[in-house]
BAFI-3210 file (N, C-alpha, C; in Angstrom, 3 decimals, decimal comma, padded with zeros to 6 digits):
// residues 288
n [1|2|3|4|5|6|7|8|9|10|11|12|13|14|15|16|17|18|19|20|21|22|23|24|25|26|27|28|29|30|31|32|33|34|35|36|37|38|39|40|41|42|43|44|45|46|47|48|49|50|51|52|53|54|55|56|57|58|59|60|61|62|63|64|65|66|67|68|69|70|71|72|73|74|75|76|77|78|79|80|81|82|83|84|85|86|87|88|89|90|91|92|93|94|95|96|97|98|99|100|101|102|103|104|105|106|107|108|109|110|111|112|113|114|115|116|117|118|119|120|121|122|123|124|125|126|127|128|129|130|131|132|133|134|135|136|137|138|139|140|141|142|143|144|145|146|147|148|149|150|151|152|153|154|155|156|157|158|159|160|161|162|163|164|165|166|167|168|169|170|171|172|173|174|175|176|177|178|179|180|181|182|183|184|185|186|187|188|189|190|191|192|193|194|195|196|197|198|199|200|201|202|203|204|205|206|207|208|209|210|211|212|213|214|215|216|217|218|219|220|221|222|223|224|225|226|227|228|229|230|231|232|233|234|235|236|237|238|239|240|241|242|243|244|245|246|247|248|249|250|251|252|253|254|255|256|257|258|259|260|261|262|263|264|265|266|267|268|269|270|271|272|273|274|275|276|277|278|279|280|281|282|283|284|285|286|287|288]
n.u [010,332|009,500|008,003|007,891|006,060|006,950|006,034|006,599|005,785|006,174|005,954|004,086|005,204|005,737|007,456|008,255|009,132|009,760|010,410|012,391|012,774|014,695|016,891|020,047|020,113|017,433|016,440|015,360|017,013|015,564|012,786|011,364|009,574|008,608|006,784|006,072|004,679|005,774|009,024|010,833|012,061|011,180|013,065|015,033|016,874|019,558|019,321|020,528|021,292|020,909|023,286|022,991|023,895|023,372|020,725|018,015|017,320|014,624|013,761|015,620|015,253|012,824|010,979|012,247|010,946|011,604|010,426|008,878|006,782|007,603|008,653|008,714|007,233|007,945|006,376|006,889|007,263|009,115|012,480|013,887|012,077|011,658|014,255|014,624|012,467|012,929|015,459|014,805|012,918|014,500|016,375|014,715|014,415|013,286|012,959|013,419|012,032|011,805|009,831|009,486|007,289|003,873|003,730|006,139|005,757|003,565|004,765|006,681|005,094|003,802|005,486|005,002|005,040|005,206|004,736|003,595|002,530|003,530|002,084|002,192|000,034|-000,046|001,512|003,561|002,283|000,733|-001,945|-002,011|-004,332|-005,320|-003,280|-003,570|-006,130|-005,589|-003,575|-005,009|-006,938|-005,479|-004,202|-006,005|-005,536|-003,450|-001,860|-002,144|-000,843|-001,640|000,278|000,232|000,224|-002,268|-004,771|-007,488|-010,722|-012,445|-010,754|-009,317|-011,381|-012,237|-009,990|-009,849|-012,251|-011,718|-010,064|-007,674|-005,763|-004,937|-004,334|-002,185|-001,452|000,781|002,301|004,066|004,581|007,419|007,591|004,902|004,342|006,013|004,808|002,296|003,042|004,140|001,809|000,189|001,684|001,829|-000,817|-001,050|000,577|000,261|000,492|000,897|-000,880|-002,864|-006,047|-009,151|-011,947|-015,460|-018,169|-019,824|-018,430|-015,388|-012,268|-009,716|-006,607|-004,173|-004,887|-006,838|-009,620|-013,045|-015,249|-018,389|-019,359|-020,091|-018,040|-014,856|-014,623|-013,276|-011,855|-011,483|-008,733|-009,657|-012,271|-011,631|-010,253|-012,299|-014,210|-012,719|-012,393|-015,034|-015,419|-013,580|-014,829|-017,102|-020,435|-020,952|-021,871|-020,026|-018,989|-019,239|-017,230|-015,162|-014,579|-013,750|-011,373|-009,814|-009,760|-009,539|-007,821|-008,618|-009,163|-011,386|-014,757|-015,246|-017,621|-018,297|-019,519|-017,980|-017,712|-020,305|-020,515|-018,535|-019,514|-021,867|-020,779|-019,634|-021,921|-023,154|-021,463|-021,353|-023,828|-026,778|-027,630|-025,415|-024,144|-025,318|-027,171|-026,977|-028,957|-028,109|-025,820|-023,878|-022,305|-022,759|-021,581|-023,571|-024,994|-024,074]
n.v [011,131|014,528|016,445|019,398|021,635|024,313|027,365|029,984|033,127|035,286|037,878|036,475|033,982|030,703|029,187|026,124|023,970|020,817|020,254|018,209|017,314|015,624|015,797|017,260|020,768|020,678|020,110|017,711|015,848|014,766|014,699|017,079|019,698|021,866|024,730|026,796|029,435|030,885|031,830|030,845|030,273|031,113|030,810|030,617|028,791|027,154|024,771|021,560|018,864|015,454|012,826|009,670|007,652|008,744|008,640|008,234|005,296|004,672|005,166|003,911|001,259|000,576|-001,440|-001,712|-000,914|-001,947|-002,710|-002,660|-000,970|000,846|003,249|006,709|009,854|013,104|016,159|019,464|022,958|024,180|024,124|023,339|021,813|019,717|018,628|017,908|016,063|014,199|013,155|011,885|009,948|008,478|007,487|005,802|003,798|004,077|004,678|007,793|010,403|013,841|016,839|020,275|021,790|021,854|021,286|019,963|017,758|016,434|015,682|013,847|011,909|010,894|009,007|006,869|004,181|004,948|004,225|005,899|009,296|012,220|015,182|018,688|021,558|024,413|025,968|027,681|028,744|026,178|025,143|022,853|021,281|021,233|019,808|017,363|016,559|016,297|014,337|012,082|011,954|011,126|008,857|006,943|005,084|005,925|006,383|008,999|011,184|014,000|016,706|019,423|022,920|023,893|023,468|023,316|021,812|021,803|021,964|019,569|017,669|018,277|017,531|014,793|013,981|014,514|012,448|011,916|009,770|010,175|012,711|014,985|017,502|020,314|021,942|018,826|015,633|013,800|011,104|010,355|010,912|009,014|006,692|006,858|006,736|004,140|002,694|003,269|002,192|-000,415|-001,159|-001,409|-003,460|-006,009|-009,164|-009,287|-011,103|-011,674|-012,624|-011,756|-013,237|-013,277|-014,951|-014,741|-012,558|-011,320|-009,926|-008,432|-007,857|-006,897|-005,660|-003,883|-004,445|-005,509|-008,313|-009,587|-011,715|-010,872|-009,941|-008,174|-005,149|-001,964|-000,270|002,670|003,565|004,181|003,143|000,463|-000,063|000,396|-001,520|-003,844|-003,744|-004,164|-006,735|-008,181|-008,160|-009,670|-010,564|-009,025|-005,700|-002,757|-000,026|003,497|005,084|003,254|002,636|005,140|005,348|003,115|003,283|006,006|006,995|008,578|009,457|010,486|011,636|013,852|015,061|014,702|013,298|011,357|008,560|007,673|008,652|007,174|004,567|004,841|005,138|002,614|001,007|001,906|000,855|-001,903|-002,818|-002,134|-003,814|-004,983|-003,804|-003,315|-000,922|-000,481|000,748|003,188|001,866|001,164|-000,022|-003,035|-005,935|-007,594|-010,864|-013,580]
n.w [030,361|029,674|026,969|024,955|022,976|021,080|019,629|017,281|015,828|013,090|010,859|009,318|009,204|010,492|013,017|014,323|016,916|018,259|021,463|023,442|026,650|027,496|025,884|024,868|025,213|024,870|022,336|020,264|017,808|015,691|016,196|015,264|013,712|011,072|009,984|007,331|005,579|003,522|002,392|004,376|007,724|011,090|013,408|016,287|016,914|015,540|012,928|012,707|010,663|011,389|010,936|009,167|010,860|013,287|013,787|015,976|017,973|017,986|015,445|013,739|014,419|013,350|011,008|007,694|004,458|001,590|-000,753|-004,068|-003,670|-001,780|-002,494|-002,253|-002,974|-002,159|-001,863|-001,637|-001,299|000,312|000,862|003,228|004,685|002,877|002,835|005,520|006,070|004,049|004,749|007,156|006,316|004,551|006,363|007,730|005,949|003,400|-000,142|-001,616|-003,531|-004,548|-005,008|-005,890|-006,564|-007,867|-010,649|-011,194|-009,548|-010,791|-013,153|-012,266|-011,002|-013,174|-014,198|-012,605|-010,112|-007,443|-004,063|-002,256|-002,083|-000,549|000,163|000,068|000,581|000,281|-002,126|-004,520|-007,716|-008,559|-006,698|-003,945|-003,704|-006,263|-007,472|-006,110|-007,042|-009,779|-009,875|-008,957|-010,901|-013,089|-012,090|-010,415|-008,407|-006,860|-003,753|-001,397|000,995|002,720|003,832|005,623|006,674|007,046|009,233|009,650|010,026|007,800|005,542|005,829|005,570|002,953|001,419|001,976|000,879|-001,747|-002,297|-000,974|001,133|003,712|006,227|007,644|009,884|009,994|012,759|013,189|014,722|014,059|014,575|014,468|011,763|010,477|011,442|010,232|007,540|007,436|008,018|005,793|003,657|004,508|004,300|001,610|001,003|-000,382|-002,129|-005,708|-007,071|-005,255|-003,983|-002,508|-001,038|-000,585|-000,300|-003,377|-004,170|-005,347|-004,727|-006,375|-005,396|-006,436|-008,863|-008,109|-008,425|-008,477|-008,499|-009,014|-010,285|-012,749|-014,226|-014,069|-012,178|-012,119|-009,307|-007,262|-005,079|-002,471|-002,562|-002,888|-000,434|001,443|000,694|001,061|003,831|004,713|003,687|005,163|007,562|007,305|007,924|010,106|011,143|010,335|012,113|011,256|012,370|012,735|010,093|009,177|010,599|009,746|006,923|006,150|008,020|010,149|013,468|014,533|014,012|011,499|010,897|008,317|005,185|003,968|004,114|003,463|000,848|-000,472|-000,128|-001,618|-004,182|-004,535|-004,498|-006,836|-008,704|-008,197|-007,480|-005,648|-003,627|-002,533|-000,297|002,883|004,763|008,134|010,362|012,739|013,339|011,203|008,262|006,365|004,719|002,415|002,774|000,684]
ca.u [010,703|008,469|008,344|007,195|005,949|007,103|005,740|006,833|005,184|006,774|005,751|003,324|005,921|005,567|008,565|007,778|010,148|009,375|011,480|012,412|013,529|015,763|017,977|020,842|019,475|016,001|016,019|015,539|017,496|014,643|011,391|011,170|008,825|008,507|005,716|006,290|003,834|006,680|010,202|011,772|011,716|011,421|013,551|016,266|017,773|020,033|018,926|021,593|020,716|021,652|023,758|022,222|024,339|022,915|019,277|017,661|016,936|013,186|013,536|016,461|014,760|011,586|011,241|012,363|010,080|012,303|009,751|008,589|005,792|008,106|009,203|007,857|007,450|007,668|006,108|006,836|008,054|010,096|013,638|014,286|011,140|011,982|015,507|014,407|011,605|013,594|016,494|014,172|012,332|015,610|016,924|013,756|014,514|012,496|013,538|012,740|012,166|011,148|009,425|009,331|006,025|002,884|004,046|007,204|005,158|002,771|005,697|007,302|004,080|003,445|006,321|004,440|005,934|005,262|003,822|002,933|002,883|003,306|001,786|001,877|-001,072|000,253|002,702|003,415|001,894|-000,397|-002,385|-001,899|-005,598|-005,378|-002,340|-004,230|-007,190|-005,025|-002,901|-006,002|-007,615|-004,600|-003,891|-006,961|-005,082|-002,307|-002,046|-001,654|-000,933|-001,481|001,044|000,027|000,043|-003,697|-005,245|-008,927|-011,456|-013,013|-009,719|-009,047|-012,502|-012,225|-008,928|-010,242|-013,322|-011,098|-009,433|-006,481|-005,958|-004,620|-004,047|-001,448|-001,223|001,999|003,487|003,775|005,591|008,002|007,222|003,553|004,426|006,564|003,801|001,258|003,639|004,193|000,444|-000,300|002,400|001,452|-002,159|-000,923|001,652|-000,223|001,092|000,167|-001,940|-003,709|-007,494|-009,950|-013,267|-016,554|-019,291|-019,583|-017,613|-013,946|-011,521|-008,365|-005,814|-003,165|-005,472|-007,880|-010,850|-014,017|-016,043|-019,505|-019,832|-020,444|-016,836|-014,111|-015,006|-012,183|-012,174|-010,471|-008,059|-010,523|-013,346|-011,023|-009,978|-013,558|-014,817|-011,909|-012,709|-016,331|-015,248|-012,848|-015,755|-018,350|-021,311|-021,280|-021,831|-018,813|-019,369|-018,584|-016,002|-014,135|-014,210|-012,971|-010,037|-009,060|-009,638|-009,116|-006,830|-009,169|-009,545|-012,586|-015,693|-015,208|-018,931|-018,355|-020,204|-017,055|-018,018|-021,551|-020,241|-017,772|-020,456|-022,760|-020,057|-019,511|-023,232|-023,423|-020,613|-021,490|-025,202|-027,213|-027,867|-024,156|-023,794|-026,506|-027,085|-027,512|-029,265|-027,588|-024,599|-022,884|-022,544|-022,448|-021,613|-024,724|-024,682|-024,262]
ca.v [012,524|015,292|017,175|020,665|022,173|025,761|027,965|031,410|033,684|036,565|038,222|035,436|032,714|029,931|028,291|025,215|023,005|019,890|020,196|017,027|017,738|014,672|015,964|018,475|022,010|020,470|019,925|016,379|016,062|014,338|015,001|018,505|019,941|023,278|025,132|028,139|029,695|031,306|032,598|030,265|029,932|032,052|029,971|031,152|027,664|026,640|023,391|020,730|017,597|014,307|011,824|008,426|006,899|009,413|008,517|007,545|003,897|004,557|005,183|002,911|-000,079|000,305|-002,253|-001,000|-001,448|-001,661|-003,326|-001,695|-000,009|001,689|004,483|007,813|011,178|014,180|017,386|020,627|024,041|024,665|023,217|022,779|020,736|018,586|018,030|017,303|014,878|013,222|012,481|010,993|008,811|007,657|006,792|004,752|002,707|004,297|005,370|009,088|011,435|015,054|017,840|021,562|022,431|020,944|020,862|018,957|016,561|015,737|015,092|012,680|010,884|010,299|007,826|005,783|003,451|005,458|003,631|006,966|010,689|013,118|016,392|019,962|022,240|025,800|026,027|028,662|028,238|025,252|024,791|021,433|020,592|021,002|018,713|016,166|016,181|015,893|013,045|011,008|011,842|010,355|007,572|006,842|004,170|006,483|006,744|010,345|011,700|015,450|017,220|020,855|023,755|024,175|022,461|023,404|020,594|021,905|021,613|018,137|016,928|018,490|016,719|013,388|013,742|014,521|011,155|011,690|008,692|010,597|014,142|015,304|018,941|020,866|021,166|017,410|014,765|012,930|009,723|010,119|010,850|007,718|005,668|006,930|006,230|002,681|002,161|003,380|001,229|-001,748|-001,435|-001,728|-004,422|-007,330|-009,770|-008,882|-012,009|-012,017|-012,458|-011,847|-013,727|-013,284|-015,441|-014,596|-011,369|-011,552|-008,679|-008,592|-006,878|-006,305|-004,830|-003,024|-004,758|-006,359|-009,107|-010,274|-012,725|-010,255|-009,395|-007,277|-003,733|-001,201|000,528|003,607|003,003|004,297|002,161|-000,844|-000,204|000,290|-002,825|-004,860|-003,698|-004,819|-008,169|-008,788|-008,230|-010,221|-011,127|-008,029|-004,316|-002,018|001,363|004,516|005,501|002,253|002,803|006,377|005,094|002,130|003,649|007,405|007,347|009,574|008,907|011,195|011,891|015,291|015,537|014,600|012,109|010,676|007,125|007,482|008,899|006,037|003,441|005,106|004,838|001,156|000,468|002,218|000,001|-003,335|-003,164|-001,532|-004,848|-005,529|-003,239|-002,949|000,113|-000,925|002,034|003,367|001,074|001,365|-000,734|-004,460|-006,642|-008,502|-012,286|-014,084]
ca.w [030,191|029,013|025,758|024,886|021,635|021,119|018,325|017,161|014,629|012,722|009,449|008,636|009,213|011,712|013,320|015,357|017,311|019,314|022,450|024,276|027,816|027,760|024,922|025,096|024,775|024,725|020,950|019,714|016,449|014,642|016,476|015,039|012,484|010,791|009,083|006,828|004,424|002,470|002,764|005,321|009,092|012,178|014,496|016,841|017,150|014,259|012,685|012,169|010,224|011,907|009,984|009,266|012,031|014,492|013,906|017,225|017,839|017,755|014,006|013,101|014,706|012,655|009,824|006,420|003,414|000,353|-001,891|-005,124|-003,199|-000,701|-003,058|-001,819|-003,550|-001,212|-002,618|-000,738|-001,894|001,276|000,793|004,520|005,029|001,996|003,288|006,837|005,984|003,184|005,531|008,128|005,602|004,069|007,521|008,101|004,990|002,198|-001,286|-001,627|-004,556|-004,075|-005,996|-005,241|-006,918|-008,407|-012,010|-011,091|-008,951|-011,803|-014,110|-011,653|-010,754|-014,467|-014,399|-011,801|-009,236|-006,070|-003,104|-001,516|-002,339|000,581|-000,596|000,714|-000,089|-000,062|-002,959|-005,594|-009,025|-008,546|-005,352|-003,672|-003,930|-007,705|-007,719|-005,599|-007,969|-011,070|-009,696|-008,854|-012,201|-013,956|-011,460|-009,298|-007,368|-006,139|-002,341|-001,119|002,361|002,714|004,962|005,405|007,861|007,185|010,183|009,893|009,688|006,457|004,570|005,968|004,976|001,504|000,824|002,079|-000,086|-003,070|-002,507|-000,159|002,092|005,074|006,355|008,863|009,928|010,587|013,129|013,355|015,315|013,044|014,909|013,946|010,306|010,103|011,728|009,196|006,299|007,543|007,947|004,416|002,817|004,963|003,775|000,194|000,820|-000,745|-003,300|-006,915|-007,483|-004,115|-004,120|-001,282|-001,429|000,381|-001,109|-004,807|-004,399|-005,397|-004,783|-006,910|-004,655|-007,290|-009,920|-007,539|-009,145|-007,791|-009,433|-008,351|-011,217|-014,027|-014,818|-013,179|-012,130|-011,503|-008,124|-006,769|-003,907|-001,304|-002,728|-002,615|000,990|002,183|000,404|001,731|005,263|004,901|003,419|006,277|008,706|006,789|008,943|011,128|010,671|010,681|012,400|010,436|013,027|012,458|008,688|009,086|011,142|008,975|005,510|005,992|009,030|011,068|014,767|014,984|012,926|011,230|010,482|006,862|004,672|003,066|004,101|002,716|-000,572|-000,978|-000,200|-002,741|-005,416|-004,637|-004,864|-008,240|-009,532|-007,930|-007,138|-004,390|-002,619|-002,029|001,008|003,648|005,795|009,431|010,982|014,075|013,535|010,163|007,015|006,421|003,438|002,364|002,633|-000,688]
c.u [009,644|008,949|007,448|007,195|005,963|006,854|006,031|006,205|005,822|006,575|005,052|003,999|005,725|006,793|008,175|008,853|009,591|010,564|011,323|013,333|014,657|016,942|018,760|020,173|017,981|015,545|016,372|015,959|016,557|013,194|011,166|010,380|008,667|007,369|005,982|005,429|004,663|007,921|011,090|011,217|011,983|011,840|014,879|017,269|018,255|019,718|020,091|021,018|021,536|022,123|022,944|022,603|023,848|021,416|018,934|017,157|015,466|012,871|014,353|015,897|013,442|011,889|011,299|011,497|010,715|011,716|009,464|007,629|006,307|008,783|008,217|008,246|007,024|007,542|005,940|007,733|009,130|011,288|013,998|013,354|011,424|013,225|015,316|013,616|012,260|014,652|015,883|013,583|013,415|016,208|016,017|013,693|013,758|013,325|012,739|013,064|011,447|010,828|009,136|008,063|005,111|003,221|005,119|006,659|004,375|003,670|006,321|006,303|003,699|004,271|005,865|005,457|006,020|004,248|003,027|003,437|002,548|003,231|001,473|000,734|-000,711|001,589|002,487|002,997|000,622|-000,733|-002,359|-003,174|-005,822|-004,463|-002,953|-005,278|-006,622|-004,288|-003,916|-006,834|-006,796|-004,349|-004,767|-006,477|-003,954|-002,654|-001,404|-001,889|-000,670|-000,765|001,056|-000,112|-001,406|-004,297|-006,733|-009,634|-011,989|-011,996|-009,398|-010,135|-012,500|-011,175|-009,264|-011,333|-012,800|-010,361|-008,145|-006,764|-005,728|-004,274|-003,353|-001,090|000,147|001,579|003,133|004,909|006,125|007,663|005,834|003,569|004,943|005,561|002,712|001,783|003,685|002,809|-000,081|000,380|002,070|000,095|-002,099|000,077|001,195|000,531|000,250|-000,994|-002,932|-005,177|-008,147|-011,361|-014,235|-017,809|-018,948|-018,686|-016,130|-013,253|-010,097|-007,493|-004,823|-003,726|-006,507|-009,187|-011,731|-014,852|-017,128|-020,138|-020,195|-019,233|-016,153|-014,547|-013,869|-012,666|-011,089|-009,854|-008,942|-011,686|-012,833|-010,822|-011,258|-014,209|-014,036|-012,220|-014,033|-016,224|-014,547|-013,701|-017,118|-019,158|-021,635|-021,188|-020,551|-019,198|-018,612|-017,264|-014,856|-013,657|-013,376|-011,534|-009,223|-008,816|-009,055|-008,082|-007,299|-009,604|-010,759|-013,477|-015,726|-016,557|-019,107|-019,117|-019,302|-017,341|-019,263|-021,325|-019,511|-018,664|-021,391|-022,084|-019,903|-020,839|-023,533|-022,612|-020,957|-022,905|-025,583|-027,307|-026,587|-023,848|-025,073|-026,200|-027,743|-027,723|-028,763|-026,290|-023,532|-023,276|-022,102|-022,513|-022,756|-024,265|-024,955|-023,954]
c.v [013,257|015,943|018,401|021,167|023,689|026,322|029,451|031,890|035,038|036,784|037,110|034,091|032,024|029,057|027,415|024,188|022,125|019,758|018,951|017,324|016,780|014,829|017,229|019,685|021,846|020,180|018,530|016,532|015,600|014,690|016,503|018,663|021,430|023,537|026,553|028,344|030,186|031,900|032,035|030,116|031,075|031,237|030,520|030,039|027,138|025,161|022,637|019,370|016,444|013,417|010,556|007,641|007,495|009,304|007,735|006,138|003,739|004,571|004,093|001,515|-000,395|-000,502|-001,399|-001,694|-001,103|-002,429|-002,246|-000,626|000,942|002,951|005,615|009,084|012,219|015,486|018,535|021,714|024,574|023,697|022,583|021,648|019,501|017,859|017,270|015,992|013,797|012,443|011,478|009,762|007,886|006,843|005,654|003,644|002,868|004,949|006,645|009,874|012,671|015,974|019,133|022,302|021,416|020,411|019,780|017,653|015,756|015,044|013,820|011,554|010,178|009,057|006,633|005,195|003,950|004,748|004,682|008,323|011,483|014,525|017,589|020,630|023,637|025,866|027,071|028,000|027,413|024,855|023,276|020,655|020,318|019,839|017,380|015,658|015,645|014,561|011,910|010,889|010,961|008,953|007,401|005,971|004,749|006,868|008,095|010,690|013,199|015,875|018,739|021,608|024,212|023,086|022,543|022,162|020,637|021,518|020,128|017,314|017,059|017,618|015,234|013,054|013,780|013,218|010,927|010,595|009,128|012,078|014,355|016,781|019,261|021,875|019,717|016,727|013,857|011,471|009,395|010,043|009,497|006,593|005,662|006,429|004,706|002,071|002,182|002,361|-000,198|-002,132|-001,846|-002,840|-005,837|-007,862|-009,467|-009,783|-012,359|-011,702|-012,578|-012,232|-013,653|-013,680|-015,358|-013,410|-011,717|-010,209|-008,983|-007,494|-006,161|-005,334|-003,831|-003,187|-005,654|-007,083|-009,825|-011,290|-012,184|-009,645|-008,408|-005,823|-002,965|-000,340|001,567|002,997|003,079|003,319|000,768|-001,056|-000,368|-001,072|-003,944|-004,906|-004,407|-006,323|-008,870|-008,886|-008,755|-010,863|-010,166|-006,633|-003,641|-000,561|002,348|004,964|004,549|002,355|004,063|006,140|004,189|002,547|005,048|007,845|008,391|008,899|009,619|011,393|013,393|015,864|015,505|013,340|011,321|009,177|006,863|007,658|007,710|004,802|003,618|004,801|003,340|000,526|000,729|001,324|-001,481|-003,760|-002,677|-002,562|-005,341|-005,067|-002,780|-001,809|-000,407|000,331|002,091|002,648|001,367|000,648|-002,183|-005,044|-007,645|-009,933|-012,718|-015,556]
c.w [029,402|027,742|025,684|023,463|021,718|019,734|018,377|015,869|014,353|011,235|008,674|008,610|010,549|011,894|014,483|015,650|018,406|020,258|023,303|025,447|028,157|026,831|025,242|024,471|024,534|023,321|020,480|018,255|015,362|014,923|016,431|013,762|012,315|009,834|008,648|005,603|003,255|003,103|003,841|006,715|010,050|013,387|014,972|017,118|015,812|014,128|012,076|011,850|010,760|010,772|010,186|010,518|013,333|014,698|015,160|016,965|017,521|016,265|013,330|013,289|014,032|011,401|008,570|005,378|002,075|-000,820|-002,917|-004,638|-002,142|-001,220|-002,796|-002,559|-002,528|-001,984|-001,632|-001,319|-000,959|001,324|002,132|004,953|004,171|002,488|004,585|006,744|005,124|003,948|006,508|007,457|005,062|005,208|007,972|007,065|003,700|001,101|-001,521|-002,894|-004,029|-005,241|-005,256|-005,595|-007,583|-009,788|-012,013|-010,518|-009,979|-012,815|-013,548|-011,415|-012,048|-014,760|-013,591|-010,829|-007,814|-005,186|-002,363|-002,004|-001,089|000,002|000,303|-000,060|-000,563|-000,801|-004,042|-006,900|-008,970|-007,116|-005,163|-003,906|-005,423|-008,078|-007,286|-006,580|-009,273|-010,981|-009,705|-010,124|-013,138|-013,416|-010,217|-008,147|-006,522|-004,695|-002,073|000,348|002,290|003,989|004,833|006,718|008,013|008,069|010,475|009,377|008,260|005,386|004,623|005,287|003,464|000,832|000,874|001,075|-001,521|-003,362|-001,756|000,864|003,531|005,052|007,689|008,818|010,523|011,665|013,441|014,094|014,217|013,300|014,373|012,429|009,847|010,347|010,662|007,857|006,321|007,395|006,518|003,523|003,217|004,403|002,321|-000,064|000,532|-001,950|-004,529|-007,273|-006,386|-004,389|-002,750|-001,701|-000,255|-000,398|-002,587|-005,139|-004,318|-005,578|-005,229|-006,316|-005,554|-008,307|-009,405|-008,317|-008,284|-008,835|-008,642|-009,288|-012,580|-014,723|-013,879|-013,320|-011,457|-010,342|-007,885|-005,519|-002,657|-001,371|-002,408|-001,116|001,805|001,952|001,076|003,217|005,545|004,675|004,573|007,539|008,256|007,911|010,068|010,519|011,158|010,911|011,507|011,052|012,762|011,009|008,487|009,556|010,234|007,531|005,341|007,038|010,017|012,360|015,340|013,771|012,656|010,822|008,980|006,460|003,734|002,988|003,256|001,211|-001,183|-001,117|-001,391|-004,076|-005,610|-005,054|-006,337|-009,164|-009,403|-007,558|-005,750|-003,272|-001,963|-000,610|001,698|004,616|007,056|010,259|012,428|014,318|012,479|008,884|007,143|005,019|003,443|002,183|001,205|-000,756]
res [m|g|s|l|l|v|a|r|r|c|n|g|l|h|g|v|v|m|l|d|l|g|w|p|n|g|v|h|p|l|l|s|a|y|c|a|q|s|g|g|f|d|s|h|t|p|l|t|w|p|m|r|s|e|v|p|a|m|i|k|d|q|p|a|y|r|s|a|g|s|r|i|l|l|v|d|d|e|p|r|i|r|d|f|v|s|r|a|l|f|a|a|g|y|a|i|d|s|a|g|d|g|a|e|a|l|q|q|v|a|g|g|g|y|g|l|v|i|l|d|l|i|m|p|g|m|d|g|r|v|v|l|t|e|i|l|r|r|q|p|e|q|a|i|l|v|l|s|c|l|d|d|v|a|t|k|v|a|c|l|e|l|g|a|q|d|y|l|a|k|p|f|s|l|a|e|l|l|a|r|v|r|a|r|l|r|a|d|g|h|q|p|g|e|m|i|r|a|g|e|l|v|l|d|v|g|r|l|q|a|n|i|g|t|g|p|v|p|l|t|r|l|e|f|l|l|l|r|e|l|m|e|h|q|g|r|s|v|p|k|g|e|l|l|a|s|v|w|g|l|e|f|d|p|g|s|n|v|v|d|v|c|v|r|r|l|r|s|k|l|g|f|e|l|i|k|t|v|r|g|e|g|y|q|l|a|a|s]
***
């Protein structure tokens, strides 16, 4: 069956509904997403929230992640979006907290314990990019997925370079959001004492530290993910496109140098010789 994305605009507001031609009235009760810059929605179809028992099998049948890392903070100033996304994430098996602005988000993140923060950008008071920067200044290891109606490449690249792990633009498919959430939490779902070794290099998964024989060196989450990717492909070069997909969640090259910047930071911490540049191909972990 087909689906159709319908968008309306009125007074600066955007109302977006994912229509599924196989559902009554064409409106799938969960595969819907809304984007509003302020003041609510411009939608002529009343929105009714499905009960947990009414969640489609495509979501109920997904594995639940109720470990300590499966607690999610959702930050969005629009109550309907918070309610909608929170219900869907809860139905998928996650523990959810929410915040309506940047100041509240920073206060909640200070308590720690979130496997993922889903962050809007356009909010009153404190811009989402400021919130992103401040969260990562305080907790460099915090995973953040930006969920915003800003869909230009420049904004996406800026957020990724600031340290966000992923970026999804509104309007969005809920199925895609859930898939990205699962991927981010799965990437962090290692045991606290797990170690990854490649020659003399040892990566402490729980502490986000690397050691090349001179003592542990703390890494940011993106540095950790990139180094882990290179270690898991020791002996061959890893193309930038593959790194963008596995570390940043991008299926295309936005013309940014985020990979090069991250590699440069790793070299400054662990030695220039650790990561080789393979011209025309990508990067490779040096043999040790």
